[in-house]
C-alpha positions as CSV (number, residue, x, y, z in Angstrom):
1,M,-64.4,-52.1,117.6
2,R,-61.3,-50.6,118.9
3,Q,-61.2,-53.2,121.7
4,A,-61.4,-56.0,119.1
5,R,-58.6,-54.5,117.1
6,L,-56.5,-54.1,120.3
7,V,-57.1,-57.8,121.1
8,L,-56.0,-58.8,117.7
9,L,-52.9,-56.7,118.0
10,V,-51.9,-58.3,121.3
11,L,-52.6,-61.9,120.0
12,S,-50.5,-61.1,117.0
13,M,-47.5,-59.9,119.1
14,L,-47.8,-62.9,121.5
15,S,-47.7,-65.3,118.5
16,L,-44.6,-63.6,117.1
17,V,-42.9,-63.7,120.5
18,S,-43.7,-67.3,120.8
19,A,-42.4,-68.1,117.3
20,C,-39.1,-66.4,118.0
21,S,-38.7,-68.3,121.3
22,S,-39.3,-71.6,119.5
23,T,-36.6,-70.6,116.9
24,D,-34.1,-69.8,119.7
25,K,-34.9,-73.2,121.4
26,T,-34.1,-75.0,118.1
27,I,-30.9,-73.3,117.5
28,R,-29.7,-73.9,121.1
29,A,-30.6,-77.5,120.9
30,E,-28.5,-78.0,117.7
31,A,-25.5,-76.2,119.0
32,P,-24.2,-78.9,121.4
33,V,-24.5,-81.5,118.6
34,K,-22.4,-79.5,116.3
35,S,-19.8,-79.0,119.1
36,L,-19.8,-82.8,119.8
37,E,-19.1,-83.4,116.0
38,E,-16.2,-80.9,116.0
39,D,-14.7,-82.4,119.2
40,Q,-14.9,-85.9,117.5
41,V,-13.1,-84.5,114.4
42,K,-10.5,-82.9,116.6
43,T,-9.8,-86.1,118.5
44,S,-9.6,-88.2,115.3
45,L,-7.1,-85.7,113.9
46,S,-5.1,-85.7,117.0
47,K,-4.8,-89.5,117.1
48,D,-3.6,-89.4,113.4
49,I,-1.0,-86.7,114.2
50,N,0.2,-88.6,117.3
51,T,0.4,-92.0,115.6
52,N,4.0,-93.3,116.0
53,P,5.1,-94.6,112.6
54,R,7.9,-96.7,114.4
55,E,5.2,-98.5,116.4
56,E,3.4,-99.3,113.2
57,Y,6.5,-100.6,111.8
58,I,7.2,-102.8,114.6
59,E,3.8,-104.3,114.4
60,K,4.1,-105.1,110.8
61,F,7.8,-105.9,110.5
62,S,8.9,-109.1,108.8
63,Y,12.5,-109.9,107.3
64,L,10.5,-111.5,104.4
65,K,9.0,-108.0,103.4
66,Q,12.6,-106.7,102.7
67,L,12.5,-109.2,99.7
68,S,10.8,-108.4,96.4
69,L,7.3,-109.7,96.0
70,E,8.4,-112.3,93.6
71,K,10.9,-113.7,96.1
72,Q,8.3,-113.5,98.9
73,E,6.0,-115.6,96.9
74,A,8.8,-118.0,96.0
75,F,9.7,-118.4,99.7
76,T,6.1,-119.2,100.4
77,R,6.1,-122.0,97.8
78,F,9.4,-123.2,99.3
79,K,7.8,-123.3,102.7
80,D,4.8,-125.2,101.5
81,K,6.6,-127.6,99.3
82,R,10.0,-127.8,100.9
83,N,11.4,-127.8,97.4
84,L,14.7,-125.9,97.2
85,Q,14.4,-125.0,93.6
86,Y,12.3,-122.0,94.7
87,L,15.5,-120.5,96.3
88,Y,17.7,-121.0,93.2
89,N,17.6,-117.1,92.4
90,F,18.0,-116.0,96.0
91,T,21.4,-114.1,96.6
92,P,23.4,-114.6,99.7
93,E,21.8,-111.4,101.3
94,D,18.4,-112.8,100.5
95,M,19.2,-116.1,102.2
96,V,20.4,-114.2,105.3
97,L,16.9,-112.5,105.5
98,V,15.3,-115.8,105.0
99,Y,17.4,-117.2,107.9
100,L,16.5,-114.4,110.1
101,H,12.9,-114.8,109.3
102,C,13.1,-118.5,110.2
103,L,14.8,-117.4,113.6
104,S,12.0,-115.0,114.2
105,I,9.3,-117.7,113.9
106,S,11.4,-120.3,115.6
107,D,11.1,-122.9,112.9
108,P,14.0,-125.4,113.1
109,D,12.7,-127.5,110.3
110,L,13.1,-124.6,107.8
111,I,16.5,-123.7,109.4
112,Y,17.6,-127.2,108.8
113,T,16.7,-127.1,105.1
114,I,18.7,-124.0,104.5
115,T,21.7,-125.1,106.7
116,L,24.9,-126.2,104.9
117,N,25.2,-129.9,105.4
118,E,28.5,-131.2,104.0
119,G,28.0,-134.4,106.1
120,Q,28.1,-132.5,109.3
121,L,24.4,-132.3,110.1
122,P,22.7,-134.8,112.4
123,D,19.2,-136.1,111.3
124,Q,16.3,-133.5,111.4
125,D,14.8,-134.9,114.5
126,K,18.0,-134.6,116.5
127,F,18.7,-131.1,114.9
128,R,15.2,-130.0,116.0
129,K,15.7,-131.2,119.6
130,D,19.2,-129.6,119.9
131,Y,17.9,-126.4,118.4
132,F,15.1,-126.0,120.9
133,E,17.3,-127.0,123.8
134,Y,20.4,-125.0,123.0
135,A,20.0,-122.4,120.3
136,S,16.5,-121.0,120.1
137,N,16.9,-118.5,123.0
138,Y,20.1,-117.0,121.4
139,D,18.6,-116.9,117.9
140,S,15.3,-115.2,119.2
141,E,17.5,-112.5,120.5
142,T,19.5,-112.2,117.3
143,A,16.2,-111.9,115.3
144,V,15.0,-109.1,117.4
145,H,18.4,-107.3,117.6
146,Y,18.9,-107.1,113.7
147,R,15.3,-106.1,112.7
148,Y,16.5,-102.5,112.3
149,Y,19.6,-103.3,110.4
150,D,21.4,-100.4,108.6
151,S,23.0,-102.5,105.9
152,I,23.5,-106.1,104.6
153,K,26.1,-106.9,102.2
154,V,28.6,-109.5,101.0
155,D,32.1,-109.1,102.3
156,E,33.8,-108.8,98.9
157,S,37.4,-108.9,100.4
158,T,36.7,-112.6,101.3
159,A,34.3,-113.7,98.6
160,E,34.9,-116.8,96.5
161,E,32.9,-118.3,93.8
162,N,30.8,-120.5,95.8
163,K,31.6,-119.2,99.3
164,V,30.8,-115.8,100.9
165,T,30.5,-114.0,104.1
166,V,27.4,-111.7,104.6
167,L,27.7,-108.8,107.0
168,I,24.6,-107.4,108.6
169,T,25.0,-104.2,110.6
170,V,22.9,-102.4,113.1
171,S,23.4,-99.2,115.0
172,I,21.8,-98.7,118.3
173,E,22.4,-95.1,119.7
174,S,26.3,-94.9,119.8
175,M,26.9,-98.7,119.4
176,T,27.3,-100.5,116.2
177,H,27.0,-104.3,115.8
178,T,27.9,-106.4,113.0
179,M,27.1,-110.1,112.6
180,A,29.2,-112.3,110.0
181,L,27.5,-115.2,108.5
182,G,29.2,-117.7,106.2
183,L,27.2,-119.1,103.2
184,Q,28.2,-121.7,100.7
185,K,26.5,-123.1,97.5
186,E,25.0,-126.4,98.1
187,D,22.2,-128.1,96.1
188,Q,22.2,-124.9,93.9
189,V,21.2,-122.8,97.0
190,W,23.3,-120.5,99.0
191,K,23.1,-122.2,102.4
192,L,24.1,-120.8,105.8
193,D,27.1,-122.5,107.6
194,I,25.6,-122.1,111.0
195,Y,25.8,-125.7,112.5
196,P,29.2,-125.0,114.0
197,M,27.7,-122.2,116.0
198,I,24.9,-124.5,117.3
199,K,27.5,-126.9,118.4
200,E,29.3,-124.2,120.3
201,Y,26.0,-123.6,122.2
202,I,25.7,-127.3,123.0
203,N,29.5,-127.4,124.2
204,K,28.9,-124.3,126.3
205,A,25.6,-125.7,128.0
206,S,27.7,-129.0,128.7
207,K,30.5,-127.1,130.3
208,N,28.1,-125.1,132.5
209,K,26.5,-128.5,133.6
210,T,29.9,-130.0,134.7
211,K,30.7,-126.9,136.9
């Protein structure tokens, strides 16, 4: 009888040891999973902290986004329909931003539409050809150069009723650059007087060819 009780006692102890061993294994198996999840969370947080806001701004930057939503929509309608009435309420500063946007996407047809004519512009096909041949490289650099502009404003000291100069300024380290763009009202829109500049590019290229 005593032997039977002793056997039962030994079996009970073995069963208890086995259960504890099984529990330990379960806990040890779960630990690496928890550690992996914590590492993933830390990595995710690290990426969020180290994200460079300037890089995101570069990726998403557009001169049009500097305009109000209403004017962004108006420009989209103008671009689709090529109807200048959608630009009637645009200020000279707005039109400079529109112009820089057109430079950034290299669209000479849009540039042609917002360029002051006064009988000086060639037909649109020639303008397009001259633009791609002589001006597009300069204008691409300009579009990139002024994307982080510090200020854009009308030069009030020279402003007239239907003729103004807009100054756009950018600071890069210790250097400050300002570009002056003349605008004049034509067809009820502030248009940019930029064709003389394109002609300068053409003349410069012609001189270089003759050297």
